[in-house]
N, CA, C and O atoms as a GROMACS GRO file, in nm:
protein
  560
    1UNK      N    1  -0.724   3.657  16.172
    1UNK     CA    2  -0.661   3.562  16.232
    1UNK      C    3  -0.519   3.585  16.202
    1UNK      O    4  -0.480   3.594  16.085
    2UNK      N    5  -0.434   3.598  16.316
    2UNK     CA    6  -0.280   3.605  16.317
    2UNK      C    7  -0.180   3.482  16.214
    2UNK      O    8  -0.233   3.375  16.187
    3UNK      N    9  -0.109   3.496  16.190
    3UNK     CA   10  -0.039   3.395  16.143
    3UNK      C   11   0.039   3.292  16.284
    3UNK      O   12   0.042   3.174  16.318
    4UNK      N   13   0.091   3.423  16.329
    4UNK     CA   14   0.166   3.345  16.442
    4UNK      C   15   0.074   3.371  16.574
    4UNK      O   16   0.110   3.429  16.678
    5UNK      N   17  -0.039   3.320  16.547
    5UNK     CA   18  -0.135   3.251  16.638
    5UNK      C   19  -0.105   3.121  16.714
    5UNK      O   20  -0.077   3.018  16.652
    6UNK      N   21  -0.110   3.125  16.819
    6UNK     CA   22  -0.055   3.006  16.933
    6UNK      C   23  -0.227   2.915  16.932
    6UNK      O   24  -0.337   2.962  16.963
    7UNK      N   25  -0.192   2.777  16.884
    7UNK     CA   26  -0.367   2.743  16.900
    7UNK      C   27  -0.369   2.585  16.960
    7UNK      O   28  -0.308   2.489  16.914
    8UNK      N   29  -0.441   2.588  17.055
    8UNK     CA   30  -0.474   2.495  17.145
    8UNK      C   31  -0.589   2.403  17.063
    8UNK      O   32  -0.695   2.452  17.022
    9UNK      N   33  -0.562   2.304  17.050
    9UNK     CA   34  -0.658   2.177  16.921
    9UNK      C   35  -0.670   2.054  17.010
    9UNK      O   36  -0.576   1.995  17.062
   10UNK      N   37  -0.818   2.018  17.022
   10UNK     CA   38  -0.847   1.905  17.143
   10UNK      C   39  -0.934   1.850  17.060
   10UNK      O   40  -1.018   1.902  16.987
   11UNK      N   41  -0.903   1.721  17.080
   11UNK     CA   42  -0.992   1.621  17.027
   11UNK      C   43  -1.035   1.559  17.121
   11UNK      O   44  -0.955   1.542  17.212
   12UNK      N   45  -1.186   1.497  17.139
   12UNK     CA   46  -1.251   1.436  17.245
   12UNK      C   47  -1.359   1.354  17.250
   12UNK      O   48  -1.451   1.394  17.179
   13UNK      N   49  -1.388   1.228  17.324
   13UNK     CA   50  -1.502   1.219  17.348
   13UNK      C   51  -1.530   1.196  17.443
   13UNK      O   52  -1.475   1.271  17.523
   14UNK      N   53  -1.639   1.075  17.520
   14UNK     CA   54  -1.708   1.124  17.662
   14UNK      C   55  -1.578   1.041  17.760
   14UNK      O   56  -1.563   1.053  17.882
   15UNK      N   57  -1.514   0.977  17.688
   15UNK     CA   58  -1.400   0.905  17.773
   15UNK      C   59  -1.260   0.971  17.762
   15UNK      O   60  -1.207   0.978  17.873
   16UNK      N   61  -1.188   1.018  17.668
   16UNK     CA   62  -1.086   1.035  17.651
   16UNK      C   63  -1.058   1.173  17.581
   16UNK      O   64  -1.149   1.235  17.525
   17UNK      N   65  -0.936   1.217  17.585
   17UNK     CA   66  -0.951   1.349  17.508
   17UNK      C   67  -0.809   1.342  17.486
   17UNK      O   68  -0.729   1.281  17.556
   18UNK      N   69  -0.782   1.419  17.369
   18UNK     CA   70  -0.607   1.439  17.325
   18UNK      C   71  -0.588   1.588  17.305
   18UNK      O   72  -0.683   1.652  17.260
   19UNK      N   73  -0.460   1.655  17.337
   19UNK     CA   74  -0.430   1.798  17.334
   19UNK      C   75  -0.308   1.859  17.198
   19UNK      O   76  -0.224   1.785  17.148
   20UNK      N   77  -0.318   1.948  17.175
   20UNK     CA   78  -0.213   1.926  17.010
   20UNK      C   79  -0.195   2.092  17.017
   20UNK      O   80  -0.281   2.177  16.993
   21UNK      N   81  -0.060   2.109  17.056
   21UNK     CA   82  -0.030   2.279  16.991
   21UNK      C   83   0.002   2.296  16.861
   21UNK      O   84   0.060   2.207  16.798
   22UNK      N   85  -0.037   2.427  16.800
   22UNK     CA   86  -0.018   2.504  16.659
   22UNK      C   87   0.045   2.590  16.713
   22UNK      O   88  -0.022   2.675  16.772
   23UNK      N   89   0.180   2.603  16.716
   23UNK     CA   90   0.234   2.716  16.741
   23UNK      C   91   0.237   2.838  16.651
   23UNK      O   92   0.275   2.950  16.688
   24UNK      N   93   0.197   2.809  16.540
   24UNK     CA   94   0.155   2.904  16.435
   24UNK      C   95   0.079   2.821  16.340
   24UNK      O   96   0.081   2.704  16.302
   25UNK      N   97  -0.010   2.961  16.310
   25UNK     CA   98  -0.125   2.881  16.212
   25UNK      C   99  -0.074   2.808  16.073
   25UNK      O  100   0.002   2.858  15.990
   26UNK      N  101  -0.127   2.698  16.071
   26UNK     CA  102  -0.114   2.625  15.936
   26UNK      C  103   0.004   2.524  15.941
   26UNK      O  104   0.034   2.442  15.854
   27UNK      N  105   0.075   2.549  16.081
   27UNK     CA  106   0.205   2.484  16.113
   27UNK      C  107   0.156   2.356  16.203
   27UNK      O  108   0.049   2.342  16.261
   28UNK      N  109   0.293   2.245  16.196
   28UNK     CA  110   0.269   2.128  16.274
   28UNK      C  111   0.197   2.136  16.387
   28UNK      O  112   0.199   2.236  16.458
   29UNK      N  113   0.125   2.027  16.414
   29UNK     CA  114   0.057   2.009  16.532
   29UNK      C  115   0.138   1.892  16.637
   29UNK      O  116   0.162   1.776  16.604
   30UNK      N  117   0.169   1.952  16.760
   30UNK     CA  118   0.259   1.841  16.815
   30UNK      C  119   0.154   1.818  16.962
   30UNK      O  120   0.078   1.898  17.016
   31UNK      N  121   0.180   1.703  16.990
   31UNK     CA  122   0.043   1.661  17.074
   31UNK      C  123   0.152   1.664  17.209
   31UNK      O  124   0.275   1.653  17.212
   32UNK      N  125   0.033   1.686  17.338
   32UNK     CA  126   0.129   1.696  17.462
   32UNK      C  127   0.030   1.557  17.529
   32UNK      O  128  -0.093   1.554  17.534
   33UNK      N  129   0.092   1.485  17.560
   33UNK     CA  130  -0.004   1.389  17.606
   33UNK      C  131  -0.014   1.386  17.782
   33UNK      O  132  -0.104   1.340  17.851
   34UNK      N  133   0.105   1.448  17.820
   34UNK     CA  134   0.131   1.458  17.968
   34UNK      C  135   0.028   1.574  18.036
   34UNK      O  136   0.000   1.592  18.154
   35UNK      N  137  -0.025   1.660  17.894
   35UNK     CA  138  -0.128   1.767  17.952
   35UNK      C  139  -0.243   1.719  18.020
   35UNK      O  140  -0.288   1.773  18.121
   36UNK      N  141  -0.305   1.590  17.949
   36UNK     CA  142  -0.426   1.544  18.014
   36UNK      C  143  -0.368   1.420  18.083
   36UNK      O  144  -0.462   1.346  18.112
   37UNK      N  145  -0.266   1.374  18.117
   37UNK     CA  146  -0.267   1.209  18.157
   37UNK      C  147  -0.339   1.211  18.312
   37UNK      O  148  -0.441   1.142  18.303
   38UNK      N  149  -0.330   1.245  18.402
   38UNK     CA  150  -0.446   1.267  18.529
   38UNK      C  151  -0.596   1.228  18.492
   38UNK      O  152  -0.650   1.137  18.555
   39UNK      N  153  -0.669   1.298  18.384
   39UNK     CA  154  -0.789   1.317  18.358
   39UNK      C  155  -0.870   1.172  18.289
   39UNK      O  156  -0.991   1.150  18.302
   40UNK      N  157  -0.759   1.070  18.205
   40UNK     CA  158  -0.784   0.988  18.170
   40UNK      C  159  -0.812   0.875  18.309
   40UNK      O  160  -0.712   0.822  18.356
   41UNK      N  161  -0.903   0.852  18.350
   41UNK     CA  162  -0.906   0.720  18.421
   41UNK      C  163  -1.012   0.610  18.401
   41UNK      O  164  -1.132   0.620  18.425
   42UNK      N  165  -0.944   0.498  18.351
   42UNK     CA  166  -1.032   0.374  18.324
   42UNK      C  167  -1.098   0.308  18.364
   42UNK      O  168  -1.181   0.242  18.300
   43UNK      N  169  -1.071   0.307  18.530
   43UNK     CA  170  -1.149   0.305  18.638
   43UNK      C  171  -1.287   0.300  18.629
   43UNK      O  172  -1.383   0.223  18.616
   44UNK      N  173  -1.254   0.418  18.644
   44UNK     CA  174  -1.409   0.540  18.670
   44UNK      C  175  -1.527   0.496  18.561
   44UNK      O  176  -1.644   0.473  18.590
   45UNK      N  177  -1.457   0.488  18.410
   45UNK     CA  178  -1.555   0.502  18.306
   45UNK      C  179  -1.616   0.360  18.337
   45UNK      O  180  -1.734   0.348  18.370
   46UNK      N  181  -1.520   0.238  18.322
   46UNK     CA  182  -1.562   0.101  18.303
   46UNK      C  183  -1.669   0.069  18.419
   46UNK      O  184  -1.758  -0.012  18.394
   47UNK      N  185  -1.662   0.130  18.543
   47UNK     CA  186  -1.772   0.094  18.651
   47UNK      C  187  -1.896   0.182  18.573
   47UNK      O  188  -2.011   0.141  18.555
   48UNK      N  189  -1.855   0.281  18.541
   48UNK     CA  190  -2.002   0.402  18.519
   48UNK      C  191  -2.044   0.316  18.405
   48UNK      O  192  -2.167   0.306  18.413
   49UNK      N  193  -2.000   0.248  18.301
   49UNK     CA  194  -2.089   0.193  18.201
   49UNK      C  195  -2.187   0.083  18.268
   49UNK      O  196  -2.299   0.076  18.219
   50UNK      N  197  -2.160   0.009  18.359
   50UNK     CA  198  -2.197  -0.086  18.422
   50UNK      C  199  -2.302  -0.042  18.532
   50UNK      O  200  -2.377  -0.114  18.597
   51UNK      N  201  -2.288   0.100  18.535
   51UNK     CA  202  -2.394   0.152  18.615
   51UNK      C  203  -2.564   0.124  18.544
   51UNK      O  204  -2.593   0.070  18.438
   52UNK      N  205  -2.661   0.190  18.657
   52UNK     CA  206  -2.778   0.159  18.608
   52UNK      C  207  -2.829   0.308  18.590
   52UNK      O  208  -2.777   0.414  18.624
   53UNK      N  209  -2.944   0.281  18.527
   53UNK     CA  210  -3.051   0.440  18.474
   53UNK      C  211  -3.032   0.493  18.579
   53UNK      O  212  -3.008   0.405  18.662
   54UNK      N  213  -3.030   0.627  18.639
   54UNK     CA  214  -3.093   0.729  18.734
   54UNK      C  215  -3.176   0.782  18.693
   54UNK      O  216  -3.214   0.751  18.580
   55UNK      N  217  -3.242   0.888  18.768
   55UNK     CA  218  -3.340   0.955  18.716
   55UNK      C  219  -3.340   1.024  18.643
   55UNK      O  220  -3.241   1.097  18.634
   56UNK      N  221  -3.468   1.039  18.537
   56UNK     CA  222  -3.478   1.133  18.407
   56UNK      C  223  -3.401   1.060  18.307
   56UNK      O  224  -3.361   1.125  18.211
   57UNK      N  225  -3.376   0.947  18.313
   57UNK     CA  226  -3.276   0.872  18.240
   57UNK      C  227  -3.141   0.854  18.173
   57UNK      O  228  -3.094   0.800  18.073
   58UNK      N  229  -3.096   0.936  18.292
   58UNK     CA  230  -2.936   0.965  18.280
   58UNK      C  231  -2.878   0.815  18.339
   58UNK      O  232  -2.922   0.780  18.448
   59UNK      N  233  -2.802   0.745  18.284
   59UNK     CA  234  -2.746   0.621  18.236
   59UNK      C  235  -2.608   0.672  18.376
   59UNK      O  236  -2.599   0.791  18.406
   60UNK      N  237  -2.524   0.576  18.440
   60UNK     CA  238  -2.391   0.623  18.498
   60UNK      C  239  -2.317   0.664  18.402
   60UNK      O  240  -2.239   0.759  18.409
   61UNK      N  241  -2.338   0.593  18.306
   61UNK     CA  242  -2.159   0.631  18.195
   61UNK      C  243  -2.216   0.777  18.132
   61UNK      O  244  -2.126   0.857  18.106
   62UNK      N  245  -2.336   0.818  18.107
   62UNK     CA  246  -2.372   0.980  18.042
   62UNK      C  247  -2.319   1.104  18.226
   62UNK      O  248  -2.277   1.219  18.223
   63UNK      N  249  -2.348   1.006  18.374
   63UNK     CA  250  -2.325   1.091  18.487
   63UNK      C  251  -2.135   1.130  18.424
   63UNK      O  252  -2.095   1.246  18.409
   64UNK      N  253  -2.046   1.002  18.396
   64UNK     CA  254  -1.930   0.979  18.420
   64UNK      C  255  -1.860   1.069  18.263
   64UNK      O  256  -1.740   1.085  18.245
   65UNK      N  257  -1.948   1.108  18.185
   65UNK     CA  258  -1.927   1.147  18.027
   65UNK      C  259  -1.917   1.265  18.078
   65UNK      O  260  -1.807   1.320  18.077
   66UNK      N  261  -2.057   1.346  18.146
   66UNK     CA  262  -2.059   1.503  18.199
   66UNK      C  263  -1.930   1.506  18.293
   66UNK      O  264  -1.837   1.569  18.243
   67UNK      N  265  -1.915   1.474  18.368
   67UNK     CA  266  -1.813   1.466  18.507
   67UNK      C  267  -1.648   1.491  18.396
   67UNK      O  268  -1.582   1.595  18.391
   68UNK      N  269  -1.621   1.378  18.328
   68UNK     CA  270  -1.527   1.366  18.234
   68UNK      C  271  -1.488   1.480  18.167
   68UNK      O  272  -1.370   1.517  18.167
   69UNK      N  273  -1.599   1.555  18.097
   69UNK     CA  274  -1.602   1.664  17.991
   69UNK      C  275  -1.567   1.802  18.092
   69UNK      O  276  -1.485   1.893  18.080
   70UNK      N  277  -1.656   1.775  18.183
   70UNK     CA  278  -1.617   1.896  18.296
   70UNK      C  279  -1.482   1.964  18.355
   70UNK      O  280  -1.459   2.083  18.372
   71UNK      N  281  -1.402   1.853  18.383
   71UNK     CA  282  -1.297   1.829  18.417
   71UNK      C  283  -1.218   1.855  18.277
   71UNK      O  284  -1.147   1.956  18.286
   72UNK      N  285  -1.214   1.807  18.183
   72UNK     CA  286  -1.116   1.861  18.040
   72UNK      C  287  -1.156   2.031  18.008
   72UNK      O  288  -1.064   2.085  17.948
   73UNK      N  289  -1.245   2.102  18.030
   73UNK     CA  290  -1.326   2.242  18.013
   73UNK      C  291  -1.209   2.332  18.093
   73UNK      O  292  -1.144   2.427  18.050
   74UNK      N  293  -1.204   2.254  18.254
   74UNK     CA  294  -1.121   2.313  18.359
   74UNK      C  295  -0.994   2.307  18.328
   74UNK      O  296  -0.932   2.413  18.323
   75UNK      N  297  -0.932   2.193  18.302
   75UNK     CA  298  -0.768   2.173  18.249
   75UNK      C  299  -0.753   2.277  18.115
   75UNK      O  300  -0.661   2.359  18.117
   76UNK      N  301  -0.857   2.271  17.986
   76UNK     CA  302  -0.853   2.327  17.903
   76UNK      C  303  -0.852   2.511  17.942
   76UNK      O  304  -0.774   2.584  17.881
   77UNK      N  305  -0.932   2.558  18.030
   77UNK     CA  306  -0.934   2.711  18.066
   77UNK      C  307  -0.771   2.702  18.139
   77UNK      O  308  -0.689   2.789  18.109
   78UNK      N  309  -0.746   2.627  18.204
   78UNK     CA  310  -0.602   2.660  18.248
   78UNK      C  311  -0.470   2.634  18.183
   78UNK      O  312  -0.360   2.663  18.230
   79UNK      N  313  -0.493   2.581  18.077
   79UNK     CA  314  -0.386   2.542  17.992
   79UNK      C  315  -0.389   2.666  17.875
   79UNK      O  316  -0.294   2.702  17.805
   80UNK      N  317  -0.497   2.707  17.874
   80UNK     CA  318  -0.510   2.831  17.757
   80UNK      C  319  -0.413   2.955  17.825
   80UNK      O  320  -0.327   3.019  17.766
   81UNK      N  321  -0.448   2.966  17.950
   81UNK     CA  322  -0.361   3.042  18.015
   81UNK      C  323  -0.218   3.006  18.054
   81UNK      O  324  -0.133   3.075  17.998
   82UNK      N  325  -0.177   2.922  18.131
   82UNK     CA  326  -0.071   2.843  18.156
   82UNK      C  327   0.028   2.881  18.039
   82UNK      O  328   0.118   2.965  18.049
   83UNK      N  329  -0.001   2.805  17.926
   83UNK     CA  330   0.062   2.830  17.828
   83UNK      C  331   0.066   2.895  17.704
   83UNK      O  332   0.129   2.858  17.606
   84UNK      N  333  -0.051   3.058  17.719
   84UNK     CA  334  -0.050   3.124  17.658
   84UNK      C  335  -0.106   3.112  17.531
   84UNK      O  336  -0.041   3.142  17.431
   85UNK      N  337  -0.208   3.076  17.525
   85UNK     CA  338  -0.268   2.992  17.410
   85UNK      C  339  -0.372   3.133  17.336
   85UNK      O  340  -0.457   3.180  17.412
   86UNK      N  341  -0.363   3.182  17.221
   86UNK     CA  342  -0.446   3.248  17.149
   86UNK      C  343  -0.580   3.208  17.150
   86UNK      O  344  -0.681   3.261  17.196
   87UNK      N  345  -0.554   3.087  17.081
   87UNK     CA  346  -0.706   3.029  17.038
   87UNK      C  347  -0.736   2.881  17.028
   87UNK      O  348  -0.643   2.817  16.980
   88UNK      N  349  -0.867   2.795  17.069
   88UNK     CA  350  -0.911   2.696  17.078
   88UNK      C  351  -0.977   2.647  16.963
   88UNK      O  352  -1.056   2.720  16.902
   89UNK      N  353  -0.950   2.508  16.919
   89UNK     CA  354  -1.015   2.459  16.825
   89UNK      C  355  -1.085   2.351  16.874
   89UNK      O  356  -0.996   2.293  16.934
   90UNK      N  357  -1.184   2.286  16.889
   90UNK     CA  358  -1.284   2.157  16.946
   90UNK      C  359  -1.304   2.085  16.828
   90UNK      O  360  -1.364   2.130  16.730
   91UNK      N  361  -1.250   1.961  16.837
   91UNK     CA  362  -1.342   1.832  16.766
   91UNK      C  363  -1.373   1.761  16.854
   91UNK      O  364  -1.303   1.741  16.953
   92UNK      N  365  -1.523   1.693  16.824
   92UNK     CA  366  -1.579   1.601  16.934
   92UNK      C  367  -1.705   1.555  16.891
   92UNK      O  368  -1.774   1.643  16.839
   93UNK      N  369  -1.740   1.476  16.895
   93UNK     CA  370  -1.899   1.420  16.859
   93UNK      C  371  -1.995   1.520  16.897
   93UNK      O  372  -1.979   1.581  17.003
   94UNK      N  373  -2.114   1.548  16.806
   94UNK     CA  374  -2.207   1.628  16.857
   94UNK      C  375  -2.228   1.610  17.018
   94UNK      O  376  -2.197   1.707  17.087
   95UNK      N  377  -2.270   1.514  17.071
   95UNK     CA  378  -2.304   1.527  17.189
   95UNK      C  379  -2.204   1.564  17.302
   95UNK      O  380  -2.244   1.606  17.410
   96UNK      N  381  -2.079   1.549  17.276
   96UNK     CA  382  -1.972   1.531  17.360
   96UNK      C  383  -1.934   1.703  17.358
   96UNK      O  384  -1.930   1.772  17.460
   97UNK      N  385  -1.910   1.749  17.226
   97UNK     CA  386  -1.924   1.882  17.174
   97UNK      C  387  -2.033   1.964  17.237
   97UNK      O  388  -1.987   2.071  17.278
   98UNK      N  389  -2.154   1.952  17.258
   98UNK     CA  390  -2.278   2.011  17.342
   98UNK      C  391  -2.221   1.997  17.452
   98UNK      O  392  -2.190   2.107  17.497
   99UNK      N  393  -2.193   1.921  17.512
   99UNK     CA  394  -2.126   1.927  17.678
   99UNK      C  395  -2.035   2.035  17.678
   99UNK      O  396  -2.067   2.141  17.733
  100UNK      N  397  -1.934   2.021  17.627
  100UNK     CA  398  -1.806   2.104  17.620
  100UNK      C  399  -1.854   2.234  17.602
  100UNK      O  400  -1.816   2.315  17.688
  101UNK      N  401  -1.924   2.274  17.517
  101UNK     CA  402  -1.975   2.417  17.531
  101UNK      C  403  -2.055   2.474  17.594
  101UNK      O  404  -2.059   2.597  17.594
  102UNK      N  405  -2.157   2.383  17.676
  102UNK     CA  406  -2.238   2.394  17.801
  102UNK      C  407  -2.140   2.449  17.901
  102UNK      O  408  -2.152   2.556  17.960
  103UNK      N  409  -2.044   2.367  17.912
  103UNK     CA  410  -1.952   2.342  18.036
  103UNK      C  411  -1.837   2.455  18.033
  103UNK      O  412  -1.760   2.463  18.129
  104UNK      N  413  -1.825   2.535  17.935
  104UNK     CA  414  -1.720   2.577  17.870
  104UNK      C  415  -1.706   2.757  17.941
  104UNK      O  416  -1.760   2.852  17.885
  105UNK      N  417  -1.642   2.768  18.042
  105UNK     CA  418  -1.606   2.893  18.087
  105UNK      C  419  -1.634   2.991  17.994
  105UNK      O  420  -1.633   2.944  17.880
  106UNK      N  421  -1.667   3.143  17.999
  106UNK     CA  422  -1.722   3.231  17.949
  106UNK      C  423  -1.556   3.278  17.875
  106UNK      O  424  -1.538   3.286  17.754
  107UNK      N  425  -1.464   3.302  17.964
  107UNK     CA  426  -1.324   3.314  17.885
  107UNK      C  427  -1.292   3.231  17.762
  107UNK      O  428  -1.261   3.276  17.652
  108UNK      N  429  -1.307   3.083  17.800
  108UNK     CA  430  -1.266   3.002  17.717
  108UNK      C  431  -1.345   2.989  17.598
  108UNK      O  432  -1.302   2.926  17.501
  109UNK      N  433  -1.478   3.052  17.600
  109UNK     CA  434  -1.559   3.037  17.525
  109UNK      C  435  -1.544   3.149  17.403
  109UNK      O  436  -1.573   3.147  17.283
  110UNK      N  437  -1.482   3.254  17.495
  110UNK     CA  438  -1.464   3.345  17.399
  110UNK      C  439  -1.314   3.341  17.292
  110UNK      O  440  -1.289   3.428  17.210
  111UNK      N  441  -1.259   3.262  17.309
  111UNK     CA  442  -1.159   3.193  17.239
  111UNK      C  443  -1.146   3.122  17.142
  111UNK      O  444  -1.066   3.140  17.050
  112UNK      N  445  -1.245   3.010  17.156
  112UNK     CA  446  -1.303   2.946  17.075
  112UNK      C  447  -1.299   2.958  16.922
  112UNK      O  448  -1.384   3.035  16.878
  113UNK      N  449  -1.229   2.908  16.842
  113UNK     CA  450  -1.227   2.964  16.666
  113UNK      C  451  -1.286   2.882  16.581
  113UNK      O  452  -1.346   2.909  16.476
  114UNK      N  453  -1.268   2.782  16.629
  114UNK     CA  454  -1.343   2.686  16.541
  114UNK      C  455  -1.380   2.562  16.642
  114UNK      O  456  -1.342   2.545  16.758
  115UNK      N  457  -1.478   2.469  16.550
  115UNK     CA  458  -1.502   2.331  16.610
  115UNK      C  459  -1.574   2.296  16.518
  115UNK      O  460  -1.615   2.356  16.418
  116UNK      N  461  -1.599   2.135  16.576
  116UNK     CA  462  -1.643   2.034  16.426
  116UNK      C  463  -1.666   1.943  16.536
  116UNK      O  464  -1.595   1.908  16.630
  117UNK      N  465  -1.829   1.904  16.488
  117UNK     CA  466  -1.888   1.792  16.534
  117UNK      C  467  -1.857   1.632  16.485
  117UNK      O  468  -1.933   1.555  16.426
  118UNK      N  469  -1.766   1.618  16.515
  118UNK     CA  470  -1.698   1.458  16.440
  118UNK      C  471  -1.650   1.397  16.540
  118UNK      O  472  -1.627   1.468  16.638
  119UNK      N  473  -1.616   1.237  16.552
  119UNK     CA  474  -1.528   1.191  16.614
  119UNK      C  475  -1.416   1.132  16.568
  119UNK      O  476  -1.404   1.031  16.498
  120UNK      N  477  -1.296   1.239  16.635
  120UNK     CA  478  -1.193   1.205  16.592
  120UNK      C  479  -1.076   1.209  16.681
  120UNK      O  480  -0.974   1.278  16.686
  121UNK      N  481  -1.122   1.118  16.744
  121UNK     CA  482  -1.018   1.114  16.864
  121UNK      C  483  -0.894   1.043  16.854
  121UNK      O  484  -0.804   1.069  16.933
  122UNK      N  485  -0.878   0.936  16.743
  122UNK     CA  486  -0.809   0.847  16.716
  122UNK      C  487  -0.736   0.907  16.604
  122UNK      O  488  -0.642   0.842  16.556
  123UNK      N  489  -0.769   1.038  16.547
  123UNK     CA  490  -0.701   1.114  16.429
  123UNK      C  491  -0.565   1.136  16.442
  123UNK      O  492  -0.520   1.170  16.552
  124UNK      N  493  -0.472   1.116  16.321
  124UNK     CA  494  -0.336   1.124  16.324
  124UNK      C  495  -0.310   1.270  16.332
  124UNK      O  496  -0.411   1.332  16.298
  125UNK      N  497  -0.202   1.356  16.368
  125UNK     CA  498  -0.162   1.491  16.392
  125UNK      C  499  -0.198   1.514  16.263
  125UNK      O  500  -0.304   1.576  16.273
  126UNK      N  501  -0.168   1.499  16.126
  126UNK     CA  502  -0.122   1.487  15.990
  126UNK      C  503  -0.295   1.519  15.963
  126UNK      O  504  -0.331   1.613  15.893
  127UNK      N  505  -0.392   1.427  16.030
  127UNK     CA  506  -0.499   1.426  15.948
  127UNK      C  507  -0.573   1.540  16.000
  127UNK      O  508  -0.656   1.602  15.933
  128UNK      N  509  -0.537   1.572  16.140
  128UNK     CA  510  -0.602   1.675  16.213
  128UNK      C  511  -0.559   1.821  16.122
  128UNK      O  512  -0.632   1.920  16.110
  129UNK      N  513  -0.420   1.802  16.064
  129UNK     CA  514  -0.379   1.936  16.008
  129UNK      C  515  -0.444   1.938  15.885
  129UNK      O  516  -0.408   2.048  15.844
  130UNK      N  517  -0.505   1.898  15.810
  130UNK     CA  518  -0.583   1.877  15.721
  130UNK      C  519  -0.713   1.920  15.752
  130UNK      O  520  -0.762   2.019  15.696
  131UNK      N  521  -0.767   1.861  15.827
  131UNK     CA  522  -0.949   1.908  15.889
  131UNK      C  523  -0.892   2.007  15.972
  131UNK      O  524  -0.999   2.030  16.028
  132UNK      N  525  -0.806   2.094  16.032
  132UNK     CA  526  -0.829   2.211  16.055
  132UNK      C  527  -0.822   2.323  15.933
  132UNK      O  528  -0.893   2.423  15.924
  133UNK      N  529  -0.719   2.279  15.842
  133UNK     CA  530  -0.677   2.365  15.742
  133UNK      C  531  -0.820   2.372  15.645
  133UNK      O  532  -0.839   2.483  15.596
  134UNK      N  533  -0.922   2.268  15.612
  134UNK     CA  534  -1.059   2.287  15.575
  134UNK      C  535  -1.177   2.327  15.642
  134UNK      O  536  -1.285   2.334  15.583
  135UNK      N  537  -1.160   2.360  15.786
  135UNK     CA  538  -1.260   2.398  15.870
  135UNK      C  539  -1.248   2.555  15.846
  135UNK      O  540  -1.346   2.629  15.858
  136UNK      N  541  -1.071   2.616  15.798
  136UNK     CA  542  -1.061   2.741  15.827
  136UNK      C  543  -1.113   2.803  15.718
  136UNK      O  544  -1.176   2.909  15.713
  137UNK      N  545  -1.072   2.704  15.598
  137UNK     CA  546  -1.160   2.758  15.466
  137UNK      C  547  -1.250   2.780  15.460
  137UNK      O  548  -1.270   2.889  15.406
  138UNK      N  549  -1.362   2.711  15.504
  138UNK     CA  550  -1.495   2.705  15.499
  138UNK      C  551  -1.544   2.802  15.586
  138UNK      O  552  -1.662   2.838  15.578
  139UNK      N  553  -1.464   2.851  15.672
  139UNK     CA  554  -1.532   2.930  15.765
  139UNK      C  555  -1.480   3.098  15.709
  139UNK      O  556  -1.521   3.204  15.757
  140UNK      N  557  -1.385   3.084  15.600
  140UNK     CA  558  -1.358   3.199  15.551
  140UNK      C  559  -1.458   3.264  15.450
  140UNK      O  560  -1.434   3.374  15.402
   0.00000   0.00000   0.00000
């Protein structure tokens, strides 16, 4: 990996996501709340949580989660190109991470540098910086 590599760092669960820019490897993370503003629809999730179970045991909440994560993948794919990112790091609970991997376009998947199966959507930028450093050390 290059030191000047620009990385998009994403923390997500089934209903919300946050994106950060790491302008250079090991640098500070800058959160970009505006990049995902329109993806966070509280009313859609709230109604889905109260939904009934559909066929094959999938609840309304499961469908809403899959739809949100699919939209997130589409947005990440667009951001990677529009903002000229070199690499992607995904941090999400195991189930959400699995859905993201499944829905990810091939080109996006090829730029996936690291991932971690933990719920860290509320983590601070400083905590995420340490987590990413530890992930990189473990991978080396």
